[in-house]
C-alpha positions as CSV (number, residue, x, y, z in Angstrom):
1,M,-109.4,-0.6,19.9
2,R,-106.2,0.6,20.8
3,K,-105.0,-1.9,23.8
4,I,-105.9,-4.8,21.1
5,S,-103.5,-3.0,18.5
6,C,-100.9,-2.7,20.7
7,L,-101.0,-6.3,21.8
8,I,-100.9,-7.1,17.9
9,M,-97.6,-4.9,18.1
10,V,-96.2,-6.2,20.3
11,S,-96.2,-9.5,19.6
12,L,-95.4,-9.0,16.1
13,F,-92.6,-7.5,17.9
14,M,-91.2,-10.8,20.2
15,I,-91.6,-13.0,16.9
16,N,-89.2,-11.1,14.8
17,I,-86.8,-11.1,17.5
18,L,-87.0,-14.6,17.7
19,C,-87.2,-14.8,14.8
20,A,-83.6,-13.4,14.5
21,N,-82.2,-14.5,17.0
22,S,-82.7,-18.2,16.5
23,F,-83.0,-17.9,12.4
24,A,-86.0,-20.4,12.4
25,C,-88.7,-18.3,11.8
26,D,-92.1,-20.0,10.7
27,I,-92.8,-20.3,7.3
28,S,-96.0,-21.9,7.2
29,C,-97.2,-18.3,5.7
30,I,-96.2,-19.9,2.4
31,E,-98.7,-22.9,2.5
32,T,-101.3,-20.8,3.8
33,A,-100.3,-18.0,1.1
34,K,-103.5,-18.0,-1.5
35,T,-102.7,-14.9,-3.8
36,N,-99.1,-14.0,-5.0
37,K,-100.0,-10.7,-2.7
38,D,-99.9,-13.5,0.2
39,L,-97.1,-14.7,-0.7
40,D,-95.5,-11.6,-0.6
41,E,-96.2,-9.9,2.5
42,C,-95.1,-13.8,3.6
43,G,-91.8,-13.3,2.0
44,N,-91.6,-9.5,3.2
45,Q,-92.0,-10.8,7.0
46,I,-89.5,-13.5,6.7
47,V,-86.6,-12.8,4.0
48,P,-85.5,-9.5,5.3
49,I,-84.6,-10.6,8.9
50,K,-83.2,-13.8,7.4
51,E,-80.7,-11.2,5.0
52,A,-79.9,-8.6,8.6
53,K,-78.6,-12.3,10.3
54,I,-76.4,-12.8,7.2
55,E,-75.0,-9.2,6.6
56,H,-74.5,-9.5,10.9
57,D,-72.3,-13.0,10.0
58,F,-70.6,-11.7,7.0
59,N,-69.4,-9.0,8.7
60,T,-68.5,-10.3,11.6
61,L,-65.8,-12.6,9.7
62,F,-64.5,-9.3,7.8
63,G,-64.3,-8.1,12.0
64,K,-62.8,-11.3,12.6
65,Y,-60.0,-11.0,9.6
66,K,-59.3,-7.3,9.5
67,N,-56.1,-8.2,9.8
68,N,-55.8,-10.6,6.6
69,D,-56.5,-8.4,3.4
70,E,-56.6,-11.8,1.2
71,M,-59.1,-13.6,3.3
72,K,-61.3,-10.2,3.4
73,I,-61.0,-10.8,-0.8
74,V,-62.3,-13.9,-0.2
75,L,-65.4,-13.2,1.7
76,K,-66.3,-10.2,-0.4
77,Y,-65.5,-12.4,-3.6
78,T,-68.2,-15.5,-1.6
79,K,-70.5,-12.8,-0.2
80,Q,-71.1,-11.5,-4.5
81,S,-70.9,-15.1,-6.1
82,W,-73.4,-16.5,-3.1
83,E,-76.4,-13.8,-3.7
84,G,-75.3,-14.8,-7.7
85,Y,-76.2,-17.6,-7.2
86,K,-79.0,-17.2,-4.5
87,N,-80.3,-14.8,-7.3
88,L,-80.0,-17.4,-10.5
89,L,-80.8,-20.8,-8.6
90,C,-84.4,-19.2,-7.5
91,N,-85.2,-17.2,-10.3
92,C,-84.6,-21.1,-12.4
93,E,-86.4,-22.9,-9.6
94,G,-89.9,-20.1,-9.7
95,A,-89.7,-20.1,-13.9
96,A,-89.5,-24.3,-14.0
97,A,-92.3,-24.2,-12.0
98,A,-93.7,-21.7,-14.3
99,G,-93.3,-24.2,-16.9
100,G,-90.7,-22.3,-18.5
101,Q,-91.6,-18.4,-18.3
102,V,-89.4,-16.4,-17.6
103,K,-91.3,-12.7,-18.5
104,G,-94.2,-11.3,-17.1
105,I,-95.9,-11.8,-14.4
106,L,-95.5,-15.6,-13.3
107,P,-98.2,-18.0,-11.5
108,F,-98.7,-17.6,-7.9
109,E,-97.2,-22.0,-7.9
110,A,-93.8,-20.5,-9.5
111,N,-93.8,-17.7,-7.3
112,K,-94.4,-19.7,-3.8
113,E,-91.4,-22.4,-5.3
114,Y,-88.7,-18.9,-5.9
115,L,-89.7,-18.1,-2.3
116,K,-89.2,-21.4,-0.3
117,C,-85.5,-21.7,-2.7
118,V,-84.5,-18.0,-1.4
119,I,-85.9,-19.3,1.9
120,R,-84.1,-22.2,1.9
121,T,-80.9,-20.9,0.4
122,L,-80.7,-18.4,3.1
123,E,-80.5,-21.1,6.1
124,R,-77.9,-23.0,4.2
125,M,-76.1,-20.0,3.9
126,N,-76.6,-18.9,7.5
127,A,-75.4,-22.3,8.5
128,T,-72.1,-22.4,7.0
129,L,-71.4,-18.7,8.1
130,L,-72.5,-19.8,11.2
131,K,-69.6,-23.0,10.3
132,W,-67.4,-20.6,8.9
133,N,-67.5,-18.0,12.3
134,N,-66.6,-21.2,14.9
135,Y,-63.3,-21.5,13.0
136,P,-60.1,-21.0,15.3
137,L,-58.3,-18.2,14.0
138,V,-55.0,-19.6,13.7
139,L,-53.2,-18.4,10.7
140,E,-51.2,-15.2,10.2
141,P,-51.7,-12.9,7.3
142,G,-49.8,-14.5,4.7
143,V,-48.9,-17.7,6.5
144,N,-49.5,-21.0,3.7
145,R,-50.8,-23.5,4.8
146,G,-49.8,-25.7,2.0
147,A,-47.8,-29.3,1.4
148,D,-44.3,-27.3,2.2
149,Q,-45.2,-26.1,5.9
150,G,-44.1,-29.5,6.9
151,K,-40.2,-29.0,5.8
């Protein structure tokens, strides 16, 4: 029995590593969930990994622009705005799936739509951060790339 539980623990650990590295987690648990508790367990397996990857990518960007105070401010507000966007969008999707219910315990289908939205939005943000991290660092802080640059 102990050997089996050890094997399960190692398997879960490997899934988490693969999920974190590729950002493409198995989200089939959303479709196989039968209760809100199942959805919570599913979300608790997926969402923290995706959020940690995004946090890491934002920190990488802050490091990339460590000498550019203006860009660090832009990144700070972008991160805050994006988090607010995700929360509002997914709460609205869940409420719409619940027929407009915004208070109390939401029905299963509403929670399912909410979780799908959270995962989809986290994946979009990850793709955006990867793109930003791949841009070359070419400007010095305070340099304007505006229309007057070529003069």
